N, C-alpha and C positions, 0 to 999 in steps of 0.2 A: 403473514410471510414477509411482505415488504418491510414492515416495521422492524422485524427482527434482523433483516438484512441491513437496513439503514442504521440500526443501533448496535450492530455487532461489535464495532470497535469500542464504543462507549461501555457496553456491558462487560467486555474483558478488562477495560481500564478499571471499572468499579471492582471487578473480581480481584485484581492485583492490589487495588487500594485497600481492600478489606483484609486480604491474606498476606500481602507483602511477599516474602520469599519462604513462607512457612508451610504452604499447602503441599507442594510436591517435594519428593525426595530426589536426590541425584540418581541418575540411571547408570549403574555400573555394570550392566550385564552384556554390553556389546562384545567384549572380548570372549566371553563365555558362549554367547549365541552365534557369533560370527568369527571363530578363531582363525579362519583362513584370510580374513580381511585385516585383523589387528594382530600385532606380534604376540607370540606366546609369552605368557607371564605378565602381560600388560594389564590384566584385570585388576582394578584398584578398589574393589569393594563388593558389597552384596547386591541384592536384586534391585532395590529402588522402586519407584512409583510406576504404576501401570495404567494411568489414565485419569481423566477428569472426574469420572464417576466412581472413584475408588480404585485401589490397586487390585491385583488378582486375588488378594486375601481380604478385600474390603468391598463393601457395597454401599452405594448411595444413589438416590434418585435425583440428587441435585437440589432438594428443597432447602437445605441449609448449606449454602456455599460459602459462608463466612468462616468456617473452620473445617479442618480435616475430620472425616468421620471417625468415630471411636473404633478402636480395634477390638473385634470379638475374640473370644477364646476358641479358636477354630480347630476343627479336624479337617485336613485337606487331602483330597484325592486329586491328582493332576496327571495330565498326559496330553495327547494331541489326537485329533480326528484323523485316523489313517486314510479315510476316503478323500480327505482334502489335501493330503501331502503331495507336493509336486517337486520335481527336480528337473531343471532344464526347461526349455532348450538352450538357454544362454550358457556359454562355457563358464567354468569355474574361475573366479577372480584370482588373479596372480598379483601379489604385492610387488611394487617396484623394488628392485634389488634381489628378487628371487626369480628362478627360472630364466627365461630369456628376456625379462623386462629389466632395463637398466635402472639403477637407483635414481631417485629424485625425491625432493621434498614434497610431500603430499599436501593437498588442500581439502579441508573438510567444510561442509556446510550443514548447519542445523536450521531447518525451517520450522517456524513456530516455536522459537526457543524459550518463550516465557522468561524466567529469571536465569536461564542458563543451565537447567538441570541435565541436559545432555552435552552442552558445549564444553563445560568445564571437565567432565569425565573424558570427553574426546581429547581435550588438551593433554591429559595425562596418558593417553594411550599411545601417543606418538610424539616424542620430544622434539621433533623438527617441523611438525605440520602446522599450518596456519588454519585457524578455525573461524570461518564467518558464521554469524548466527543472527537471525532476524525474527522479528515478531511484529504484528501490526498494532499491538498495544504499546504505546509510547511509555506508559508507566512500567510495563514489564521490562522494556529495554533499558530504562533508567536504572532499574534495580540490577539488571545485568551489568551495566557500566559500574555501578557501585561495588559489585562483587569483584569485577575485573580489577578495580583500583586496589583491592586488598591482596592481590597476588604478590608473592614475596619478591619477585625480580622483574625488572623492566623487560627483560627478554620474554618472559611469560606474558606480560601485559601486551607486548607488541604482537604476540601470536594469536590473539583473539580479537575479533572485530565485530562488535554488536551494532546493529542498525535497524531502523524502523522500516518495515516493508509489508504492504498488503500483497501477498503473492498472487492474488487473483487479478490484479490490474496494474501493479507497479513493477517494472522490469527489474529482476535481480541483477541483470547485466549492468545496471547503473552503478553498482557497487562491486559485484563479483566479476572478475575477468571471465570473458567468454571462453569456454573450452578448458577451464582450469580445475574444476572440481573432481576429485577422485572419489569421495564418499559423501553422499548427502543422507542425512537422517531426517525422517518424518515420523515423529512419535505422537500419535493421537492428535494430528493436526488436520489431515484431510477430512476427518469426521466433523470438524467444526465449520467446514466450508459448505455453502449451498451446493446441492448437486449440479445445478446448471453452471457453476463456476469452477468445478473441479478440473475440467479440461484445461482451463486457463492456468490453474495452479501447476498442473503437471507439465504443461508446455513451458512454463516459466522455469521450472527446475531443469527440464531437459536442455534449455538453451545455454546453460552454463556448465554442463557436464562435459567431461572428456569424451571424444568420439570413439567409434569402433569398439563398443562394448568394453572399454578399458576401465570404466567407472561403475559404481554401484549406488543405487538408492536403497537404503535400509528402512523398512517401514514396519511400524507396529500400530495397530488401530483396532477399533471395536469390530466384532464379528456378529453377524446375525444370530439370534438366539441367546444373546447375553441377557443376564438377569435384569439389567437396567432397561433394556429394550422392552422386556415383558412388562415391567412396571409402568413404563411410559404408555404402552399400548392399552393398559387397563384403565388409564385415566383419560377423561375427556379434555380436549383443548390443548394437548401436548404434542399431537401428531401434526406435522407440517406437510409431509409428503411421504411417499413410500420409503420406509426405513429411516426417516428423518424426523427428529423430535426436538422440542424445546424444553429446557430445564426451567425451574422456577425462577432463576435469576436472569433469564433471557438468553443465556448461551445455548448452543445447539449441538446435537450429536447425530451422526449418521452411522448406520451399522452395515458393514460390508459383507458380501458374499465373495468367495474367491473368484467367481466368474466376472462380476462387475468390476472388481479391482483389477484383474488382469486385463480386461478390455480397456480400461481407462489408460493404462500405461502402454498397451500395445498400439493404441491410436497414434502414439508418438515414437514408435519403433523400439520401445523398451520392453524386453521380454523377460520372463521369469528365470532366475537362477535357482531360487528355492522358495517354497511357500508352504506354510503350515498353519493350521487352525488349532490353537491351543484351548484346552478346556480345564477348568478347575471346579470341582464340586466342594464347596466349603460348608461344613456343618457347624453351626453355633450350638454347642451342647447345652449351654445355659438357657437359650431361647428355643431350642429345638427347631431351628430354621436352617434349611438347606439352600445355599445360594450357588447357582450355576453361572460361572463367569466364562466368557469366550472372547478370544481376540485372535486376529490374524497377524502373522509375522512373515515378512517376505523380503527377498532381495531381488531387485530388478537391475538388469544390465543397462548401461547407457546405450543410446541409439547409435547406429553407424554414422548417421548425420544428425547432429542435434537440431532441435526445433529452432525456428527463428525467435528472437526475443520478442516479448510482448511490446506492442506500440506504447508510447508514453500515454498515461491516462489523460482524459480530457480535463481541462481546468475545472475547478470546483464551481458550482453555481454562485453567481454574484449575490451577496447579501442584499436584502431589500434596502437597508440604510445606505449602502454604497451605491446602489442604483439610483436612489433619489438624489444623492449628492452629485453623482456624475451628470444626471439630467439637469440639475440646477446650475452646475458649473457650465454646462454646454449652453443653457439659455442665456446666462450672463455673458458668455463669450460672443454669442450671436448678437445680442443687443449692443455690445461694445463695438462689434464689427460694423453693424448698421449705422451707429452713431458716427463712427470714424469715416465711413463712406459718405454720409450726408455732409459732414464737415469738409471733406475733401471737395465735394461738388460745389459747396458754397465758396470755398477758396478759389476754385477754378472760375466760377462765374464772376467773382469780384475782380479777379485778375483780367479777365476778358473785358469787363466793363471799364476798368481803369485804362486798359490799352486803347479802347475806343475813344475815351475822353481825351487821352493824350494825343491821339491822331487828329481829333476834331480841333483841339486847341492849336495845334501846329498850323492849321490852315485858315483859322478864323481871323477877321480884322479886329483891330483894337476897339473900334466903336461897337461892333457886334458883341464883343465880349462884355463891354460895359453895360449894354442894354440887357444882356442875358443875366448878368449878376444883379442889376437893379430889379429886374422882374422877379427873380428867385427870392430876393430879399423881401419883396412885397408879399409873395405867396408863403414865405416861411418854409419852403421845401428845397432841400439841397440833396439830390441823389445823382449818381453818375448818369442814370437814364434821363432824368430831367435836364441835366446840363447838356447832354448830347442833343436831346430834342430841341432845346432852346437855341443851341448853336446852329443847328440846321435851319430852324425857322428864321433866325437872324440872317443867315447867309442867303436864304431865298428872298428875303425882303430887299436885298441889295445894300450897298454901302451907305452908312449913315452920313448925314451932312455935318 
């Protein structure tokens, strides 16, 4: 468990190194799924991708993460679980410029953006909105920047802001203005987070949302009972915790029930506007295999009072080589300070001795000085201490004849 948590960023970097921007398709279903949030007629394409373990029309257990799974020739039955459908208690979202809400330029946030498969469709849904998008894989964000650079106009490029962020411990508020976000999308991102860190991720999102239920978090993620979860459960060594599994490439997936998902957001004052569990039964006629896919889709209203931003993360642990260098530098500085202190003491002693000699010379008689000098010449020793001692002895013997 700790190993997968420690290597999570590296594993996703490797994933994007292997797949570049070819694995996921752009998600163009937001205007169709949430027409009250996005203007009518703003849908710009088809369905798009539905998750790391394959779309709603695909299935993969994550063993081969280096390429998208092959598409079967499917027969599809789809719908939703009526027992899981919820509406409210959050009021229905009202777009700025409609109803009693004055017009304004909106701010969108995509969390876990990857290469921008939601961010760029969002850019097309509202031609005045600013889109912030983040991922904790630097390689993914670099690919997003490269895609941003290919947008046809500078105005479009200025409207999208990709940045690196681990939403479980790095404050979104360092980049995204507090209280500015109208719509946040979280598409198959919470499922990749350790269960014990999900609260921090939701708190982080809440901290930048508009207050008073004016904003929405749009979420799509894996639901309990999905085909991939059943495959994980049948294999040893892939279950990390309840409903939490690891794929063959080290990336992870959590499978939500409506109850635990609602509780997670309710802890930060964000209640349901709408929630559905979708189901698709896909039959591959060629292989005679039936695949049951399940995912949860929800809209949560922002809290009346957003959560406090996450505190800054602690500094990373000091590398061993840096620690050794720091300790060696400190030892050298300590030795140099000791040497300098010893040299200062010697200089002080020499100055004091010289002052004593000077004082003795000023009071001695000429004959005394001559005897002292002749005696020191015989002994071959000339030091300030000896000179002072001799001068005192000569002075005690009385004046020479």
